[in-house]
KEKE-3310 file (N, C-alpha, C; in steps of 0.2 Angstrom, whole numbers, plus 5000, padded with zeros to 4 digits):
npx = (4695:4690:4682:4674:4678:4691:4687:4681:4693:4700:4692:4693:4707:4706:4698:4707:4718:4712:4709:4722:4726:4718:4723:4734:4744:4747:4752:4747:4737:4742:4742:4728:4725:4731:4723:4710:4713:4715:4702:4695:4701:4705:4716:4726:4734:4729:4715:4701:4694:4680:4677:4680:4669:4659:4653:4654:4645:4639:4633:4642:4647:4646:4653:4653:4648:4649:4660:4655:4660:4665:4670:4683:4690:4689:4686:4683:4684:4689:4690:4691:4698:4698:4705:4705:4717:4726:4728:4726:4718:4717:4706:4699:4682:4674:4659:4654:4653:4645:4627:4627:4627:4627:4623:4632:4636:4650:4659:4656:4659:4672:4678:4674:4676:4684:4692:4697:4709:4722:4721:4720:4710:4704:4701:4694:4700:4712:4719:4720:4727:4739:4744:4745:4752:4764:4768:4772:4763:4761:4771:4786:4790:4800:4795:4780:4763:4757:4745:4744:4756:4754:4743:4749:4758:4763:4751:4744:4730:4726:4728:4730:4725:4728:4727:4738:4742:4741:4748:4748:4747:4752:4749:4752:4741:4743:4747:4735:4733:4734:4723:4713:4713:4710:4697:4691:4693:4683:4672:4671:4670:4658:4648:4634:4630:4642:4646:4636:4638:4651:4646:4638:4625)
npy = (5198:5184:5171:5161:5158:5153:5142:5135:5133:5125:5113:5110:5107:5096:5087:5084:5078:5067:5060:5058:5049:5038:5035:5028:5035:5033:5040:5052:5054:5060:5074:5075:5075:5087:5097:5095:5098:5112:5116:5113:5113:5122:5133:5142:5150:5149:5150:5140:5137:5135:5141:5154:5156:5155:5143:5131:5122:5115:5100:5086:5072:5055:5039:5029:5020:5023:5015:5006:5010:4998:4991:4982:4980:4988:4994:5006:5013:5007:4993:4975:4965:4950:4937:4922:4920:4925:4938:4951:4965:4980:4993:5010:5012:5020:5024:5011:5004:4997:5001:5013:5027:5043:5060:5072:5085:5096:5096:5084:5075:5077:5073:5060:5042:5031:5021:5006:4997:4987:4993:5006:5020:5029:5044:5054:5066:5063:5056:5065:5076:5071:5066:5078:5087:5080:5070:5074:5082:5096:5098:5089:5077:5070:5061:5052:5053:5041:5034:5036:5031:5018:5015:5017:5007:4992:4978:4983:4983:4971:4955:4947:4930:4916:4902:4894:4883:4872:4878:4888:4906:4922:4939:4955:4968:4984:5001:5007:5019:5028:5023:5026:5040:5043:5039:5048:5060:5057:5057:5071:5077:5073:5079:5087:5100:5106:5108:5116:5127:5131:5135:5145:5144)
npz = (4925:4916:4923:4919:4906:4909:4915:4904:4897:4905:4905:4892:4892:4900:4893:4882:4888:4893:4881:4877:4886:4883:4871:4874:4881:4896:4907:4906:4915:4926:4923:4922:4935:4940:4933:4939:4952:4950:4947:4959:4971:4986:4994:5007:4999:4986:4976:4970:4954:4954:4966:4963:4954:4962:4964:4972:4977:4967:4958:4955:4945:4950:4949:4957:4972:4990:5001:5016:5033:5038:5028:5020:5009:4993:4977:4968:4956:4945:4933:4931:4917:4910:4900:4890:4884:4892:4892:4901:4910:4919:4920:4918:4922:4915:4907:4908:4920:4935:4938:4946:4946:4952:4957:4966:4978:4976:4988:4994:4984:4982:4994:4995:4999:4988:4987:4996:5004:5011:5024:5021:5017:5004:4997:4983:4984:4990:4981:4969:4974:4979:4967:4959:4967:4972:4963:4951:4944:4946:4955:4960:4972:4984:4993:4994:4998:5010:5007:4993:4988:4991:4983:4970:4969:4961:4961:4972:4972:4970:4960:4944:4942:4933:4922:4911:4899:4909:4919:4934:4935:4940:4940:4944:4947:4938:4939:4946:4952:4941:4933:4941:4941:4928:4928:4936:4928:4918:4926:4930:4917:4913:4920:4921:4927:4929:4916:4911:4918:4913:4900:4903:4905)
capx = (4697:4684:4683:4670:4683:4696:4684:4681:4699:4702:4688:4696:4713:4704:4696:4712:4722:4708:4710:4728:4726:4714:4727:4739:4748:4743:4755:4744:4733:4745:4739:4721:4725:4732:4717:4705:4715:4713:4695:4691:4705:4706:4721:4727:4738:4726:4708:4699:4690:4673:4676:4679:4663:4653:4649:4657:4640:4636:4634:4647:4645:4650:4651:4654:4645:4654:4660:4654:4666:4667:4673:4690:4692:4684:4690:4677:4685:4692:4687:4696:4696:4702:4703:4707:4723:4731:4729:4722:4719:4713:4705:4694:4676:4670:4652:4652:4653:4638:4623:4627:4629:4624:4626:4633:4639:4657:4663:4655:4662:4679:4680:4671:4681:4683:4696:4699:4713:4728:4721:4720:4703:4707:4696:4696:4705:4719:4722:4721:4732:4746:4747:4747:4757:4770:4770:4774:4758:4764:4778:4789:4792:4804:4791:4773:4758:4757:4739:4745:4761:4752:4739:4753:4762:4760:4748:4740:4723:4725:4732:4726:4727:4726:4731:4741:4746:4741:4752:4745:4751:4749:4751:4750:4738:4747:4744:4729:4732:4732:4717:4708:4713:4706:4690:4689:4692:4677:4666:4671:4668:4651:4644:4630:4630:4648:4646:4631:4642:4656:4643:4634:4618)
capy = (5191:5180:5164:5156:5157:5149:5135:5132:5131:5119:5108:5108:5103:5089:5082:5082:5074:5060:5057:5056:5043:5033:5034:5024:5039:5033:5045:5059:5054:5065:5080:5076:5077:5094:5101:5094:5102:5119:5117:5111:5113:5129:5133:5149:5153:5149:5149:5136:5140:5134:5146:5161:5156:5154:5137:5126:5117:5112:5093:5082:5065:5050:5033:5024:5021:5024:5009:5007:5010:4991:4988:4980:4980:4991:4997:5009:5017:5003:4986:4970:4961:4944:4933:4915:4920:4928:4946:4954:4972:4984:4999:5014:5009:5025:5023:5004:5001:4996:5007:5016:5034:5048:5067:5074:5091:5096:5094:5077:5071:5078:5069:5053:5037:5028:5015:5004:4991:4987:4998:5013:5023:5034:5048:5057:5072:5060:5054:5070:5081:5067:5066:5085:5090:5076:5065:5077:5086:5103:5097:5082:5077:5064:5057:5052:5051:5033:5031:5036:5027:5011:5014:5017:5001:4986:4973:4986:4982:4964:4952:4942:4923:4913:4896:4893:4876:4869:4881:4894:4912:4928:4945:4960:4974:4989:5008:5008:5027:5031:5021:5030:5047:5044:5039:5055:5064:5055:5060:5078:5079:5071:5083:5092:5106:5110:5110:5121:5133:5133:5138:5151:5142)
capz = (4922:4915:4926:4915:4900:4911:4916:4898:4895:4909:4903:4886:4894:4903:4888:4878:4892:4893:4875:4876:4890:4880:4865:4876:4885:4903:4912:4905:4920:4931:4921:4924:4942:4940:4931:4944:4957:4948:4947:4965:4978:4989:5000:5009:4994:4980:4975:4965:4949:4956:4971:4960:4951:4967:4962:4975:4979:4961:4959:4951:4943:4954:4946:4962:4979:4995:5005:5023:5038:5040:5022:5021:5002:4989:4972:4965:4950:4939:4932:4928:4911:4910:4894:4891:4881:4897:4891:4907:4910:4924:4916:4920:4919:4911:4908:4908:4927:4938:4937:4953:4945:4956:4957:4973:4979:4976:4994:4996:4979:4984:5000:4995:4999:4982:4987:5002:5004:5015:5029:5018:5015:5000:4994:4977:4986:4992:4974:4965:4977:4979:4960:4957:4972:4973:4958:4944:4941:4947:4959:4961:4979:4986:4997:4992:5004:5011:5003:4986:4987:4991:4977:4964:4969:4958:4965:4977:4972:4968:4954:4940:4943:4927:4920:4904:4898:4915:4925:4937:4934:4944:4937:4949:4943:4938:4938:4949:4953:4934:4931:4945:4939:4921:4929:4939:4923:4915:4930:4929:4910:4912:4926:4918:4930:4928:4909:4910:4921:4908:4895:4905:4905)
cpx = (4690:4685:4679:4675:4688:4693:4683:4687:4702:4699:4691:4703:4711:4702:4702:4717:4718:4709:4717:4729:4723:4718:4733:4744:4746:4746:4751:4739:4735:4742:4732:4721:4726:4726:4711:4706:4713:4706:4692:4695:4707:4712:4722:4730:4734:4719:4705:4695:4683:4672:4675:4672:4657:4649:4652:4652:4636:4637:4638:4645:4649:4648:4652:4650:4651:4654:4658:4660:4669:4670:4680:4693:4687:4688:4684:4678:4687:4688:4692:4693:4700:4700:4707:4714:4728:4732:4724:4723:4715:4713:4700:4687:4672:4663:4650:4652:4645:4634:4622:4628:4624:4627:4627:4637:4646:4660:4662:4659:4670:4682:4678:4676:4679:4687:4698:4703:4719:4727:4720:4712:4705:4701:4699:4701:4712:4723:4724:4727:4739:4749:4749:4752:4764:4772:4771:4769:4760:4770:4780:4792:4795:4799:4783:4769:4758:4751:4741:4751:4759:4747:4743:4758:4759:4757:4744:4733:4721:4730:4728:4729:4724:4730:4732:4744:4746:4745:4748:4750:4748:4753:4748:4746:4742:4744:4737:4728:4731:4725:4711:4707:4709:4699:4687:4688:4685:4671:4665:4668:4660:4646:4640:4630:4636:4649:4642:4635:4647:4652:4639:4627:4614)
cpy = (5187:5173:5159:5154:5152:5142:5131:5129:5125:5113:5105:5104:5096:5084:5080:5077:5067:5057:5055:5049:5037:5031:5030:5028:5039:5038:5051:5059:5059:5072:5081:5078:5085:5099:5100:5098:5110:5120:5117:5114:5120:5128:5141:5153:5153:5147:5145:5140:5140:5140:5153:5162:5155:5148:5131:5121:5114:5104:5090:5075:5060:5043:5027:5025:5022:5018:5011:5007:5003:4988:4987:4981:4983:4995:5000:5012:5013:4996:4982:4967:4956:4940:4927:4915:4923:4935:4949:4961:4975:4991:5003:5012:5014:5025:5016:5000:4999:5002:5010:5024:5038:5055:5069:5081:5091:5094:5087:5073:5071:5073:5062:5047:5033:5021:5013:4997:4992:4992:5005:5014:5029:5037:5051:5063:5069:5059:5060:5075:5077:5067:5073:5088:5087:5072:5068:5081:5093:5103:5090:5082:5070:5059:5058:5051:5043:5030:5031:5032:5020:5010:5013:5010:4995:4981:4976:4984:4975:4961:4948:4935:4919:4907:4896:4887:4872:4872:4887:4900:4917:4934:4951:4966:4980:4996:5010:5016:5030:5030:5025:5037:5048:5043:5045:5060:5063:5058:5067:5080:5077:5073:5088:5099:5110:5112:5116:5128:5136:5137:5144:5150:5143)
cpz = (4922:4917:4922:4909:4903:4913:4909:4895:4898:4907:4896:4887:4896:4898:4884:4882:4893:4887:4874:4880:4886:4873:4867:4881:4893:4908:4911:4911:4926:4929:4922:4931:4943:4938:4936:4950:4956:4949:4954:4971:4980:4994:5002:5004:4987:4980:4969:4960:4951:4962:4968:4956:4956:4966:4966:4978:4973:4962:4953:4950:4947:4951:4951:4969:4984:5000:5013:5027:5039:5034:5022:5014:4997:4983:4967:4958:4944:4939:4929:4922:4911:4903:4894:4888:4886:4896:4896:4907:4916:4921:4919:4917:4915:4912:4908:4915:4929:4938:4944:4952:4949:4955:4964:4973:4979:4982:4995:4990:4980:4989:5000:4995:4993:4982:4994:5001:5008:5021:5027:5016:5011:4996:4987:4979:4987:4985:4970:4968:4977:4972:4958:4961:4973:4968:4951:4941:4941:4951:4959:4968:4980:4989:4996:4998:5004:5007:4996:4984:4987:4985:4971:4964:4966:4962:4971:4978:4970:4962:4950:4941:4937:4926:4913:4904:4905:4921:4927:4937:4938:4941:4941:4944:4944:4937:4940:4950:4946:4932:4935:4943:4932:4923:4932:4933:4919:4919:4929:4922:4909:4918:4922:4921:4929:4920:4908:4913:4916:4902:4897:4905:4911)
residu = (MET:ASP:PHE:ARG:GLU:HIS:LEU:GLN:ARG:GLN:LEU:GLY:PHE:LEU:GLU:ARG:SER:CYS:GLU:SER:TYR:ASP:ALA:GLY:TYR:ARG:ASP:GLU:ALA:ILE:ARG:ILE:ALA:THR:ILE:ILE:ARG:VAL:LEU:ILE:HIS:ASN:THR:LYS:ALA:SER:THR:SER:LEU:LEU:GLN:HIS:LEU:ASN:ALA:THR:THR:ILE:ASN:LEU:PHE:SER:THR:THR:SER:GLU:PRO:SER:PRO:GLN:THR:LEU:PHE:PHE:VAL:GLY:LEU:GLY:MET:MET:ARG:MET:SER:SER:ASP:GLY:LYS:ASN:ASP:TYR:PHE:PRO:GLN:LEU:GLY:ASP:GLY:PRO:PRO:ILE:SER:THR:PHE:VAL:PRO:VAL:PRO:LYS:TRP:TRP:GLU:GLN:VAL:VAL:MET:VAL:PHE:GLY:GLY:HIS:ARG:ILE:SER:ARG:ARG:ASP:ILE:VAL:LEU:ALA:ALA:ALA:ASN:LYS:ASP:GLY:GLY:ALA:HIS:VAL:ASP:LEU:LYS:LEU:THR:PRO:GLN:TYR:GLU:ALA:LEU:ALA:GLN:ASP:GLY:SER:VAL:GLY:ALA:PHE:ILE:TYR:GLU:THR:GLN:GLY:LYS:MET:ASN:GLU:ALA:PRO:ILE:GLU:ASP:ALA:HIS:LEU:VAL:SER:LEU:ARG:GLN:LEU:GLY:TYR:GLU:VAL:LEU:HIS:SER:PRO:GLU:LEU:GLN:ALA:LEU:ALA:LYS:GLY:ILE)
# end
């Protein structure tokens, strides 16, 4: 079995899922989670592609810093956009976020805390595995993890507060879990060492 070919295929899947998300199919983010799980996550019953390729210590692209243990609120993967006409959005920052970009080994990338709110400290691993294992990526589960359920709840990471015609309005931020997954897809696709591995360089 050519695991490098499988890596190329998975990265192709990931690129197309990201394109679909950007075209408006936001629930495609769940498929992004499944692909990342295939690349990285090892269990007693399954081996990740990176493990098969002896590449579990390569560096992946990280677009966020890690919050300190004292941090009470941190949203590292999305950005808010507010306009005077009340059209507000919460979206993946892709390459437009703060200049914090770093490259970190796969284990650190996987376990890095990227969201803090409501007493939850959520890592990339938490988001990916809950989406893939419980929210329809590879399985559907009646009960989600508390962290993921909180992240998926409207308003979990805040709300837009704006004024129209002298009246104050509040709109909860929606789909923070999907926004986060799209950003993770961006990070994986923009990881030079992973791309080089796929090309056999």
